[in-house]
C-alpha positions as CSV (number, residue, x, y, z in Angstrom):
1,M,0.0,0.0,0.0
2,S,1.4,3.4,-0.9
3,A,1.4,6.5,1.3
4,N,-1.1,8.1,-1.1
5,S,-3.8,5.5,-0.5
6,A,-4.5,6.0,3.2
7,E,-7.9,4.6,4.2
8,P,-10.4,7.1,5.4
9,A,-11.0,7.1,9.2
10,R,-13.9,5.0,10.3
11,L,-16.1,5.1,13.4
12,E,-19.3,3.4,14.5
13,V,-22.4,5.6,15.2
14,V,-24.5,4.2,17.9
15,L,-27.9,5.5,18.3
16,V,-29.5,4.8,21.7
17,K,-33.1,5.3,22.6
18,A,-34.7,4.7,26.0
19,G,-31.5,3.0,27.3
20,R,-31.4,0.5,24.3
21,T,-29.3,0.5,21.1
22,K,-31.7,1.4,18.3
23,I,-29.2,1.1,15.5
24,R,-25.5,1.1,14.9
25,Y,-23.6,1.5,11.7
26,P,-20.2,2.2,10.2
27,A,-19.4,5.7,9.0
28,E,-16.5,7.6,7.5
29,L,-15.2,10.3,9.7
30,L,-15.1,13.6,7.8
31,G,-14.0,15.9,10.6
32,D,-13.9,16.5,14.3
33,D,-12.9,19.9,15.6
34,G,-13.2,19.0,19.2
35,N,-16.9,20.0,19.4
36,R,-18.6,19.1,16.0
37,I,-18.2,15.7,14.5
38,S,-19.1,15.1,10.9
39,V,-19.4,11.7,9.3
40,R,-20.8,10.2,6.1
41,A,-22.6,6.9,5.8
42,P,-25.0,5.1,3.4
43,W,-28.6,4.6,4.5
44,A,-28.2,2.1,7.4
45,G,-31.9,0.9,7.6
46,S,-33.2,-2.2,6.1
47,G,-35.0,-1.6,2.7
48,V,-37.0,1.5,2.1
49,R,-38.5,3.7,4.9
50,D,-41.4,5.8,3.5
51,F,-42.4,8.7,5.8
52,G,-44.9,10.0,3.3
53,F,-43.0,13.3,2.7
54,V,-39.6,11.6,2.0
55,R,-38.3,8.0,1.3
56,F,-35.0,6.8,2.6
57,E,-33.8,4.0,0.6
58,P,-30.7,1.9,-0.4
59,G,-28.2,4.2,-2.2
60,D,-29.1,7.3,-0.1
61,V,-26.1,8.9,1.5
62,F,-26.2,10.7,4.8
63,T,-23.7,13.4,5.8
64,E,-24.2,13.7,9.5
65,Y,-23.3,16.5,12.0
66,Y,-23.1,15.9,15.7
67,W,-22.1,18.2,18.5
68,R,-20.7,17.6,22.0
69,D,-22.4,20.7,23.3
70,R,-25.7,20.7,21.5
71,W,-28.9,18.8,21.9
72,Y,-29.3,17.8,18.2
73,S,-27.8,16.2,15.1
74,V,-28.4,17.3,11.5
75,K,-28.2,14.8,8.6
76,E,-28.1,16.0,5.1
77,V,-29.8,13.3,3.0
78,R,-28.8,12.7,-0.7
79,A,-30.2,10.4,-3.2
80,A,-28.0,7.9,-5.0
81,D,-27.8,10.4,-7.9
82,G,-26.4,13.0,-5.6
83,S,-29.4,15.2,-5.5
84,V,-30.3,16.6,-2.0
85,K,-33.5,15.2,-0.6
86,G,-33.4,17.3,2.6
87,W,-32.2,17.4,6.2
88,Y,-33.4,15.2,8.9
89,C,-32.7,16.3,12.4
90,D,-32.8,14.3,15.6
91,I,-33.1,15.9,19.0
92,T,-30.5,14.2,21.1
93,R,-28.4,14.6,24.2
94,P,-25.0,15.9,23.2
95,A,-22.8,13.4,21.4
96,V,-20.2,11.4,23.3
97,S,-17.2,9.9,21.4
98,S,-15.2,7.0,22.9
99,G,-12.5,5.6,20.8
100,A,-14.0,4.6,17.5
101,Q,-17.6,5.0,18.6
102,L,-19.9,7.9,18.6
103,V,-22.8,7.4,20.9
104,V,-25.9,9.6,20.6
105,E,-29.1,9.3,22.8
106,D,-32.3,10.0,20.8
107,L,-34.9,12.0,22.6
108,D,-37.8,11.2,20.2
109,L,-38.3,14.7,18.7
110,D,-37.3,15.2,15.0
111,L,-37.4,17.9,12.4
112,W,-37.5,17.6,8.6
113,R,-36.6,20.2,6.1
114,S,-37.0,19.4,2.4
115,A,-34.3,20.3,-0.1
116,D,-36.3,23.4,-1.4
117,G,-37.1,24.6,2.2
118,R,-40.9,24.5,1.5
119,D,-41.6,21.6,3.9
120,V,-40.4,22.1,7.4
121,R,-42.1,19.9,9.9
122,R,-41.8,18.8,13.5
123,L,-42.0,15.1,14.0
124,D,-42.8,12.6,16.8
125,E,-44.0,15.1,19.3
126,D,-46.5,12.5,20.5
127,E,-43.7,10.0,21.2
128,F,-41.8,12.7,23.1
129,A,-44.8,13.4,25.3
130,E,-45.3,9.6,25.9
131,S,-41.6,9.1,26.7
132,G,-42.2,10.6,30.2
133,L,-39.0,12.6,29.9
134,T,-40.7,15.8,31.2
135,E,-41.4,14.0,34.5
136,T,-38.1,11.9,34.7
137,D,-35.7,14.5,33.5
138,P,-37.3,17.9,33.2
139,E,-34.0,19.7,32.4
140,A,-33.4,17.4,29.5
141,A,-36.9,17.7,28.3
142,S,-36.6,21.5,28.4
143,A,-33.3,21.4,26.5
144,A,-34.9,19.0,23.9
145,V,-37.8,21.4,23.2
146,A,-35.5,24.4,23.1
147,A,-33.2,22.5,20.5
148,L,-36.3,21.7,18.4
149,D,-37.4,25.3,18.5
150,A,-33.8,26.5,17.5
151,L,-33.6,24.0,14.6
152,E,-37.0,25.0,13.3
153,A,-36.0,28.7,13.4
154,L,-32.9,27.9,11.3
155,A,-34.8,25.5,8.9
156,I,-37.3,28.2,7.9
157,R,-34.6,30.6,6.8
158,P,-33.8,30.8,3.1
159,D,-30.2,29.6,3.8
160,G,-31.5,26.8,5.9
161,F,-28.7,25.0,7.7
162,A,-25.9,26.5,5.5
163,R,-24.3,28.6,8.1
164,L,-24.7,25.9,10.8
165,L,-23.0,23.2,8.7
166,A,-20.3,25.5,7.0
């Protein structure tokens, strides 16, 4: 192997929900500035997931941004042909990296922004209410709702997440 053919750095993204691993998948590490971690990974779900407003399917590529000090992650979703489908945002506790793993705890709330910015929608607020987080950890629940509000405010801007992800 020549010096010019270095393998990209890899890590495993682990999404935890309600104390259980929801999904884990390998990703290419694009950057880590000590606070924001960016990775790229193919759609890790099995088959097609049709939300009605977007379909995630084999061939889709996710460029994902996680923060160690923010209560969300932002995932740019591209189709196999490279066209942007939109951004899927998870409300999470701040990301924790440990060795070659990036662990993120999903707090149920989500946000979607279509590529053209015309469709911005809050998702899973019913799941969040049913999770009981407001009773068991009111500070985390408050941070989660504030994070969703902040992401929605960014998503409705014409430049969307451009400044956040630059």
